[in-house]
N, C-alpha and C positions, 0 to 999 in steps of 0.2 A: 504494500500500500504506500502511495506517495504522500508525503507531508503536504498540508495545505499551504503553509507559508513558504516563500522562496528560500532556498538554501543560502547560507552565508559563505559556504566554502564548497567549491566544486572540484572534485579530484577525478582524474582519469588516467587509466593505463594508456599506453601508446599503441603498440603493435596489435592489430586485430580489434582495436577499440576506437581510438582517436583517428588513426590512419585507416583509410579505406583499402580496398584490394589492389589499388595502384600505388600504395604507400603515400597517399596525398591526404590533406585535410580538405574536405569538400567546402565549397563556398558557403553553403547553408550552415554547416557546423562552425566554420570560422566566424560567421556573422553573429551567431548566437553567443559564442564565447566573447566576442567583442562587446556585445550588449551587456552581458552579465558583469564583466569587468567595469564597464562604464557605470553600471548601477551600484558598484561598490562591493560586489561579492569577490571572494578570493578564488583564484584559479591555480591549481597545482598539478603538475605531471607526476605520476607515481608509477615507476617503471622498473623492469628488470635491467634495462639498459645501463651501461656505465656512463659517467658524465661526458666522456668524449663523444658519445653518440647522441647527445642532446641537441647541440647547435643545429644540425640539419632538420630536426623536428621543429624547433623554434622558428626556423626560417620559413616554414610552411604556413605560419600564422601571421596576422598583421603585427607590426612592431609594438612592443610594449606590453604584450599580454602575459608573458611568462617571465617569472623571476625564480621563485622557489621550485625546486624539483627534488623529489625523492627518487634516488637511483639505487641500482643494485639490490632490488627487493627490500629496500628499507635500510640498507647499510650505510648509505651516503646521502647527505643533504648537500645540494649543489645550488649555487646562485648562478642561474643561466645568464642574467643580465651582466654581471661583472666577471663571469667565468672563473669563479673561485669555489673551493670546497668550504663548507661551513661546519662540517662535522662528519665523523665516520665511526662505525662500530665494526671491529675486526675479529676475525677468527684466528686464534693464536696458532703458532707453528706446530705445537704438539698435536692439536686437534686436526690440523691439516694433514700431518703425517699419518695419523691414525685413520682418518677417513680415506686417504689414498691407499693405505694398506688394505683396508676392508674392501674397498672397491676393486682392487686388483685381485683379491681372493674370490670375490663374487662374480666379477666380470673380466675374466682373463683377457689381456690385450687392450683394455680400455685406455682411453687417453685422458690426461689430466691437464686442466688449465686453471690459471689463477688471475683474478682481477685484484689489483691493489693500488693504493695511493702512490703516486710517483715519488721517487726518492730524490729527484733533481728538479730544479726550477724549469719552467717553460711548458710543462704539461701537468695535467691534474691527476691523471691515472695511467696505468699501464696494464697490458695483458700479456701474459707469458704462457706458453704451452709446452708440454713435454712430448717425448717421442710417441708417434702414432696418433696424435690428436687430430680429429677430422672436424673441421669447423661446421657447425650446424646451419649457418646462413651463407655458405659459399665463400665469399671473399674473406680472407684471413688477415686481420690487422694486428696480430700478435707477434711477439718475438719467440724464437725457439729457445728452450732452456733445458738444462739438466734437471733431474729431480732435486738435487741439492739446491739449485738456484730457485726452483719453484717454492721450496719450503724454507727459504732463508729469512723471510719476513712475514708478519701477519698479513692476512688477505681480507678484502671486503667480500669476495665471493670465490668459492671453489667450484669448478665445473668438472663433472665426470661424464665422459662421452663414450657411449657404446652404441653406435648407429644400427647394429644388427638387432637391437632390442627396442621396445617402446619405453618411453619415460616412465609410464605407469608400472611396467614390469620391474624396472630398476628400483623405483621407489618402494614397491612392495617388498623387495628382497633386502634392500639396504636399511630402510627405516627401523626395523626391529633391532638391528645391531647397533644403530647409532644412539638411540634413546635421547638423552639430553646433551649429547656432545655438540650438536649443531642443529640448525633448523633446515630441513630439506624441502624442496619444492621443485616444480618445473614449469616452464612457459613454452616449451617446444615439445611436440609429441614424440619425436623420433630419437630416443636414446640420449637424452641430455638431462642430467640432474644438476641442480644449483644448491649449494650449501652456504649458509650464512651463520653468523654467531648465534648461539642459543637464544631463542626468543625474539630474534630480529626478523621482522616481516614488513610487508608494505603497510600493515596496520600500525605498527609502532612508529614507522617513519611519518605516516600521515598524522598520527596523534601528536608528534613533535611539532609539525607545521601548524596544526590546529591550535595547540597551546600557545605557540608564538603569536598567532593572530588573534587569540582570545575567542576562539570559536569552539563550541561544544560538538561532540559527536552527533548529537541529535539535529544539529544545524548543518550537517555535512551530507552531501550526496556523492557517491563514488561509483564509477563505471569500470567494468572489467570483463575479461573473456576467458582467462586461463586459471589453473589451480593456484598460481602464485598471487592471484587477486583475492583468493578466498577470505583470508583474514581481514583484508581491507573492506570488503563488502559487508562482512559481519560487524565490523567496528562502526561504520558509518550509519547515521540515522536512517538513510535510505541507500540500500545497496542495489545497483542495477546491473544485471547481466545482459550482455549483448545477445542478439538473436543467433549469432554464430558461436556462442560461448560453449565451453566444455560442459558436459552434463552436470558435473559437480556444482558448478556455479548456478546453473539454471535452477537446481533444486534448493539452493539456500538463499537466492536473491529475493529481495522484497518485490522487485519488478523485473520483467524481461521486456526489453525494447527491441526495435528492429536491428538487423545486423549492421556491422560497421560499413558495409557496402551500400546501405540504404539510410544513412543519416540517423542511426539509432540514438546517438547522443543528443542531436538537435531535437528529435522527436519528443524527448523528455523535457529538455531545458526550455523549449518554447512555451511550455505551460506557464512559465513565470517571466521569461525575458524576451 
């Protein structure tokens, strides 16, 4: 059920939600976002993407609409306007090593990748991959590294890649062994698990933004399409699953809207803005 009053904070996932099937923001969706910002509501991107993948998304919207972004499934708060990190929650090296070992035992030959805050000036984050890592999105923007290099520093996200399996199969096998060592989720269906620090999810990242803006969960609406959006949709006063969403989200959402290819975000927000 949708709240009667207009939300004070609008949060949206990016891929499969804000972006349509051409990886664009439709004119209708961009227009309603511009109206809600003009009306004084907050607007925040909440994504599994790392900070370095945010500028191309911001460029698809009219200038000045996006500042705060929750990245890496809640592990990083990023200021897109100034291009700086505002905070991060990391998975320690001992946990990363243990997770990699467990993954290797369960999924022989799997690839390991890590997202982490950059160690040197000039960039905000970096992506390193170990032997055999197959990038899930085709183009590979990471650097090759040995396992020792991968585990040398805390990470904002650990990626475990086994393309011969589904992500759900991997989660079902690994989650019972991980327990409270890390938070596991996925945003890609084909053999890619994402691990964050324990208890860190899109919901915790969105809650940080809401607290900063003085907005309650009940005054927030959130849109998503994949299991890594689950906690965020539960946290928000109104959780909206896209028509193209994973079945898990459809079952828990307060509302199901049209797919990302048919302006599902605009369909809801136009009720108020």
